[in-house]
N, C-alpha and C positions, 0 to 999 in steps of 0.2 A: 592173391596179394592184397593185403589190407594196408592202406596208406593213411597216415595221420599227419596233417601239416598245420602249423600254427605260426602266425606272424605277430610279434609283439612290438609295439611302437616304443622307441627309446624314450619318448616323452612321458610314458607312463611312470617310469622310475624317476625321471628328472624332476617333475613337479613335487614329488615327495621331499626332495631336498630343498627346492626353492620356495615351497609354499609358505614358509614362515617368515620370508624376508620382509613382507609388508603386513603390518598389523591392521586389522579391520575393526578394532575395538571402538575407535572414535566414530565409526559409521554405523555400527550395529546397535548402539543405544537407542532407546525409544525417543529420547529427547535430544538426539544428536544435533549439534549446532545451535540449539535454542539458547544456551548460555551466552553465545556470541550476540544473538538478537537482543537479549536482555541488556547486555553491556552497552550495545550501540544505542539503544533507545533511552536508557536510564538517565543519561546526562541531558538529553534533549527535552524529555517530557516529565521525568520524575514520577512515573506511574508504574504500577505493577502490570506485567503481562503474563498470561497463563496459556499454556498449550494443553487443551483438554483432549484426553485420549481414552478415557473410560468413564463409566457411569458414576463412579465415586467422585472423580474430579469434577464431573458435571454438576453433581449435587452440591459440592462445596462452593463452586463458583456461583451457582444459583442462589444459595443462601447468602453469599457475600453481596450479590446484586440486590437482593431484597433488603438487606441491612442498609446499603447505600441509598436505596430508594425510600427508606422509611421517612426521611425528611421530604415532605411533599414539594417544597420549594428548592429546586436544585441550583447550586452554584456551578460555575463553569468547570471547576476541578473535579467535582463529583460526576458531572456529565461525561467528561473525558474518561474517567476511570471506569464508569459503567460501560461505555462503548468498548474499551479495550478488553473488558472481561466478557462481554455479552454479544459482540458482533460476530455473526457466523461467517461472514465473508473473510474476516481476519483469521478465523480458525481454518478456513479453506486454504488461505495463503500459507499457514503453518504446515498444513498437510502437503503442500508443494515442497516445502523444505524437507519433510520426511521422505518424500519420493526421491528427491535429489540425494539424500543420504543413502537410500537404498541402492540407487544407481552407483554411487561411489563404492559402496560395500560390494556390489556385484563385480565391479571392475577389479577388485583385489582377488577374486576367485579365478582359479585356472579353468580353462575350457575343458569340459568333460570329454574323455576319450570316446571314440565311436567303437562299438563292439559288434562284430558280425560273426555268426556261427552257421556253418552249412554242413549238411550231411548228404553224401553222394552214394549212389548205388544201393538205396534202401530196397530191400526185397529182391535183390539180385540172386539168381540161382547159385547155390553153394555158399552163400554168405549168410552168416548168422544174423546180423542186424543191418550193417551198412558196410559199404566198401571202403569209404574214407570219410574223415571228418576234417573240416577246415575252419579255423578261427582266425579272426583279424581284430587287432586292437590298435587304433591309430588316433593321433591328434595332430593338430596343426602347429608346427614348431614356429611358424611366423607369429602366431598369437603369443607364444611364449617370448619370442625375441622382442616384441613390441609391447609387452605387458607393462613394463615400467612406465613407458610414455602414456599408455592408456590410463593407468592409475593416476598419473600426474594431471592429465586433462580432466578426469572425473573429479579429482580433488579440487581443482580450480573452479569447476562448475558448482561444486558443493559450497565452496566459500562464496561464490556469487549468489547462490540461492539463499544463504544466510543474510547477505546484504539486502536482497530483494524482500525477504520477510521483514527485516528491520525497516526498510523503506515503506512497506505497506502499513506497518504499525505507526510510523511517523505520520503518514498521510491520513490515516483514520483519526489520529489525535488532532491533526490540523483541521480536518473537515468538521469534526465534532465541535471544536472550539469556535470555529467560524459560525456554525449553525446556531450555537448558543448565543453568540453576540447578535446575530441577525434576528433571532426570535425575541430576545429581550428588547432590542431597539424597536422592533415592530410593535410590541405591546406598549412601549413608552409612547410611540407615535399615536396609537389608538387613544391613550389617555389624554394626550394634548388635544386631539381632535374632538374628543368628548367635551372638553372644556370649551373649545371654540363653538361647538354646536349648541351648547347651553346659552352662550352669549348670542348666537344667531337666532335661536328660538325666542329669546326675550325681545330681540329687535323686530322679528317678524310679528310677534304678538302685539307689540307696541304700535307697529305700522298699521296693523289692522284696526286697532282702536282709534288711532288718529284719523285714519281714512273714514271710519264711520262718523266721526265728529266733523269731518270736512276740513281738518287742519292739514291734510296730506293728500297729494295728488295720487291718482291710481298708478302712474308711472313710477313714482317713488316707492309706493307700496310694493309694486311688482319687483323692483330691484332688491328689496329686503327679503321678499319671499323666495326669490330665485337663489339668492345667496344661501339661505337656509337649506333649500332643496339640494343645491349642489354640494354643500358641505355634508349633508346626510349621505349622499352617494359616495363621497370621498371617504367618510368614516366607515361605511360598510365595506368598501374596497380594502381599506387599511386593516380592518378586522379580519377579512379573508386572508390577506397576505400574512398577517400575524399567525393565523391558525396553520397555514401551509408551512410557514417557517418552523413552527413548533413540530409539525409532522416530519419535516426533514430531520430535525434533531432526534425525534423518536425512532426513525428508521436507523439512523447511525448508531443509536444505543441498543438496537435490536429488541425493542420493547413491543409488547402486544397485550391484548386482553386488559386485565386490570392494571397492568404495568403502565399504561398510558395516562393514568389519572395522576399525573404530577403537575407541578406548576413551575414557572420560571419567574424571576423577579420582574417587577413593573418598570424598573429603571436600570440603566447601565451604571457601572461604577463611575464615580467622578474622575476627572482627569488627574493624573499624578502630579506631584509638585515639580518634578523635573523629568528629563528624558535621559535614557541610557546613552553612554558614549560608545560608539562602535567605529573607532578610527581605523582599525585593522580588519574590518569585516570581510574584505576580499580574501586576505590570507587565511582567515579563520574558515571561510567557506571552502577554499581549496583544500584545506587540511581535513575538514570534517564532513563534507558532503557525501552522503552515502551513495547517491546515484553516480557521482563521479568515480567512486571506488568500484562500483559495479562495472562501469565502462572500462576501467583499467584492467579488471579481471577478465572482461570479455576479450580485450586485446591480448592478454596473456594466454588465455585458452586458445584463441585463434592462432597465435604464434606456435603453440605446442602442436596444434592440429596440422599446421603447415609443415612442421618438422616431421611429423608422422607420415604425412602424405609423401614427403620427399624420400623418406626411408623406404617406403613401399611403392615407389613409383613404377619399378619394373616388375617386381614380383609381389603379387597380391595374395597368393595362396601357395604355401610350401608345407609339404608333409614328409616326414621321415619315418619310415616303418622299419623296424629291426626285430629280429626274433630268431626262431629256429624252425627247422622242418624235420620231422621224424618220419621215416619210411620203415614199414615192417612187412617182411615177406615170410610166407610159410612154404617150406619145402621138406617133404618127407617127414612131416610132423615137427620139424625144428623151426623155431621163430628167430629170424635175423632182424636186428634193428640197427638203423643207421641214422644218425642225427647230424645235420649240417646247419651252419648259421646262414641267416638271410638278412639282407639290408636293401631297402628300396627307397628311392627319393622321387617324390612327385611334385611337380611345379608347373605353373602356367608359363608358356613361352610367349614373351611380349612381341609377337610378330605384327599384329594389327593395331594393338593399343599400346603405345609406348609411354602412356601416362602423362603426356603433355597437356591434355585437356584438364585432367584433374589438378595438375600443378598450377595451371592458369587460374582455375577456379579458386584454389587455395590462396594464391597471391592476391586475387581481387578481394577475397574475404578478409585477408589481413589488412589491405589498404582501406577497406571500408571501415573496419574497427578502429584503425588508427585515425582516420578523418573524423569519425564520430566522437572519439575521445577528445580530439583537439577542439571540435565544435562545443562539446560539453564544457570544457574548461573555460572557453570564452563566455559561454552563456552563464556559467556559475558566477563568474566575476560580475557580469552585468546585472544578474538577478540580485546579487548581494548589494551592489550599489543602489539599484532601484528601490529595494526594500527599505534601506536606511533613509534614502531621500524621501520616500513616501511617509515613513514614520515621523521624521522631523517636520516635514511640511504640514502633515495632517494635525500634528500636535499644535503647531502655531495657529492653524486655521480654527481648530476647535477652541483653543484658548481665546482667540479673537472674538468669537461669538459669545463665549462665556463672560469675558471681561468687558467687552465693548458694546456689541450689538444688543444683547438682551438687557443689560442695565439701561441703555439709552431708551429702548422701547418701554421699559418699566417706568422710567422717568417721564416719558411723554404721556403714558396712561395716567400716572399720578397727577400730572399737571392738568390734564383734561378733566379729571375728576374734580380738582379744585375749582377750575373755571366753571364746570357744570354746576357745582354747588353754589357758585356765585352768580348763576344764571347768565354766564357769558357764552358758554359752549352749549350747543344743543345736544339732545340725547344721541342722535345718530353719529355725530362726530366722536362722542365718547365711545360708542360701540365700534366705530371704525378703528379707532386707536387700539381698542382691546383686541380686535381681530388681527391687526398688524403685529401686535405683540405675540399672539399665538403663532403666527406664521414665522416670526423670527425664532421663537422657541423650537418650532419644528426643524428649522434649518440648523439650530444649535444641536438638536438631537442627532440629526444626520451627520453633522461634523464630528460629534463625539463617537458615533458608531464607526465612522471612517477611520478615526484615530485608533480605536481598539482593533479594528481589522488590520490596519497597517502595523500596529504593534505585534499583532498575531502573525504577521508576515515574516518577522525577523527569524524565527526558528527554522521554518522551511528553507529560507535563504541560506542559512548556515549549515543545517543538518540534512536537508532534503525532506521530501514529503509534500511539497506544495504543487506539484505538477498537475495541471488539469483542474485546478480548483479556482474558485472565484477570488479568494484572497489568500492569506497565509496562515501561519500558526506560530505561536509562542505562548508563553504562560501569561494569561490575563489575570491580574490580581483582582478577582471578582469579589470584592467586599459588597455582597448584595445588600441593598438597602431594605429596610423594613417596609412592609406593605403587602397587600394581597397579590397573589400571583395569578397565572393563567394556565 
């Protein structure tokens, strides 16, 4: 007797019917989801973003960067654009988006059936080849039943990945803008200290000559010499800080080799004539903050995962196998064949694990996401208020130094010069007034820097991308003034 038996899973035929219910076109494209990233970031930064995925695109981007870097003195908008095109960490973030799209694409595919074929009685006496052949094709019908929910979860995670990529883009733009402001302010400070050092050098030299003539005590000479020495150390430190600030900008722009031979302006842009009105900045932030939208999608995905856990609480593995069995017998040279249908159902009996622990874990995950979303909403409101308060206050402070402190110091220096020419004020009083003026100018530079950083904080407060950074981001109208760069 030769027996042939085959079990065919019903799910082999069913997927052929249901396979086209969910389209995978949106996930399968190489740039899947990137148009959403571009749309999210365009309104906030107004710059081009590119997802480089082949050598041709890499060459085009490289040529674009070289063109942008042709002007050796970079303004803030050029620096931000170069960073968005050339930063490799941003490209890695876009690769994460591609990975998420592949996961979503995978979720639309049905589980491949398992095929097993066995031969029995090979080489048995009186048997031509084998006594029987047995084949099994089976797939998990629980995966088919929960497929729609799995696709929905994967789609939510894919949308979340798009927002994360947009958030990374906004953060890079914010970091680059802040780095440019800090670098330019640092070099402006170096310039002011160089002027102060020139005045201190003149005072030190004059003190030495007066000391040689006996018109000045050694203690007075020492005071002038030490001021010059301390200022020289302060200038060297400021120059180091300026170089390091520029290096930070260089890293963010992804430059190396000959690409680092660029310059930034010597001075920050002047203060604007007025400030922007943001009376509804809280509502605007709640509507546009990308990180808040990420938290909302996280809650949505967690809720869907909770529902899936609930649906599979008792049965975590369910297989239905159907098919036929054919038996063939040889008697007196005649072959008799008999075929019968087969149906088998395999599942796990929830005797020891009723799923309560998994349900508890899913409930806690949902509550965690809900509380994090509520916390994020509170923080977004606070960050928006703080950003605008800092913007307005720093504008008033910087304008105060520009309109009041520096003009008064200039007036004092001019009056000292007049009395010095009239032989009323001595030389060291004049130099002291000049040093005080330089100090006031340094304070004014710092105040102007703080304003631009505060102005740069508005965009991250509204759109996101400012987390973990020193200041914020928005568009600094960098009308870089003429003069040598660094």
